[in-house]
C-alpha positions in Angstrom: -54.1 74.9 -95.9 -51.4 73.7 -98.1 -52.2 72.3 -101.1 -49.7 69.5 -102.8 -49.2 68.1 -106.4 -47.2 65.2 -107.2 -44.5 66.6 -109.2 -42.3 63.2 -110.0 -40.6 59.9 -108.4 -37.1 58.8 -108.3 -35.3 55.7 -108.2 -32.3 55.5 -106.3 -30.1 52.7 -105.8 -26.8 52.8 -103.6 -24.3 50.5 -104.1 -20.7 50.4 -102.5 -17.8 51.6 -104.6 -15.0 50.6 -102.5 -13.8 51.5 -99.1 -12.3 54.7 -97.6 -9.1 55.2 -95.9 -11.1 54.9 -92.3 -12.6 51.7 -93.3 -16.0 53.5 -93.8 -17.9 52.2 -96.9 -17.8 54.6 -100.2 -21.0 54.7 -101.2 -22.4 55.6 -105.0 -25.2 57.3 -106.1 -27.0 55.5 -108.9 -30.8 58.1 -109.9 -33.0 57.0 -112.4 -35.8 59.6 -112.9 -39.3 59.2 -114.6 -40.7 56.9 -112.2 -44.5 56.8 -112.7 -45.8 58.7 -109.1 -48.9 55.6 -109.3 -46.1 53.1 -109.4 -46.1 50.3 -107.1 -43.7 50.3 -104.1 -43.3 46.5 -104.9 -42.7 46.9 -108.8 -40.0 49.5 -108.0 -38.6 47.5 -105.9 -38.6 44.8 -108.7 -37.1 47.1 -111.0 -34.3 48.6 -108.6 -33.7 44.7 -107.8 -33.1 44.4 -111.8 -31.1 47.3 -112.6 -28.8 46.4 -109.5 -27.8 43.2 -110.9 -27.1 44.7 -114.0 -23.9 46.9 -111.5 -21.0 45.2 -110.2 -20.8 46.8 -107.0 -22.4 45.3 -103.7 -26.0 46.6 -103.4 -26.3 48.6 -99.9 -30.5 50.7 -100.5 -33.3 50.9 -103.1 -34.7 53.8 -102.3 -38.4 55.6 -104.0 -38.1 59.2 -104.0 -41.8 61.7 -104.2 -41.3 64.8 -105.2 -44.2 67.2 -103.6 -45.1 70.5 -104.9 -46.6 72.8 -101.9 -49.0 75.7 -102.3 -51.2 78.3 -101.0 -54.3 77.0 -100.9 -56.1 80.3 -101.2 -54.6 80.0 -105.0 -52.1 82.9 -104.7 -49.2 80.4 -106.9 -46.8 78.1 -105.3 -44.6 79.1 -102.3 -43.2 76.5 -100.8 -41.0 75.5 -103.2 -41.0 71.2 -102.7 -40.6 68.6 -100.5 -39.1 64.8 -100.6 -40.7 61.7 -99.6 -37.9 58.9 -99.3 -39.2 55.4 -98.7 -36.2 53.1 -98.7 -35.2 49.4 -98.3 -32.2 47.8 -97.6 -31.3 44.9 -99.5 
């Protein structure tokens, strides 16, 4: 069975920076690293909303991205790299 280790958490804000020629929204992603993996979702959402208020573009989505390292339970070392979990909320 694989063992997991929390590597880090990133806050991502997706904003609409314009419109493409075909009418679709042009999305810009703002990433904020070094978020505590133990931070509560409500706290991350509140920080994301506060940061979005400083950006002069319409907010589309706030996401929490957790990165977890996988390793062999037998102690053979890291075998699988990382896997990400994206928990998003729309504005």
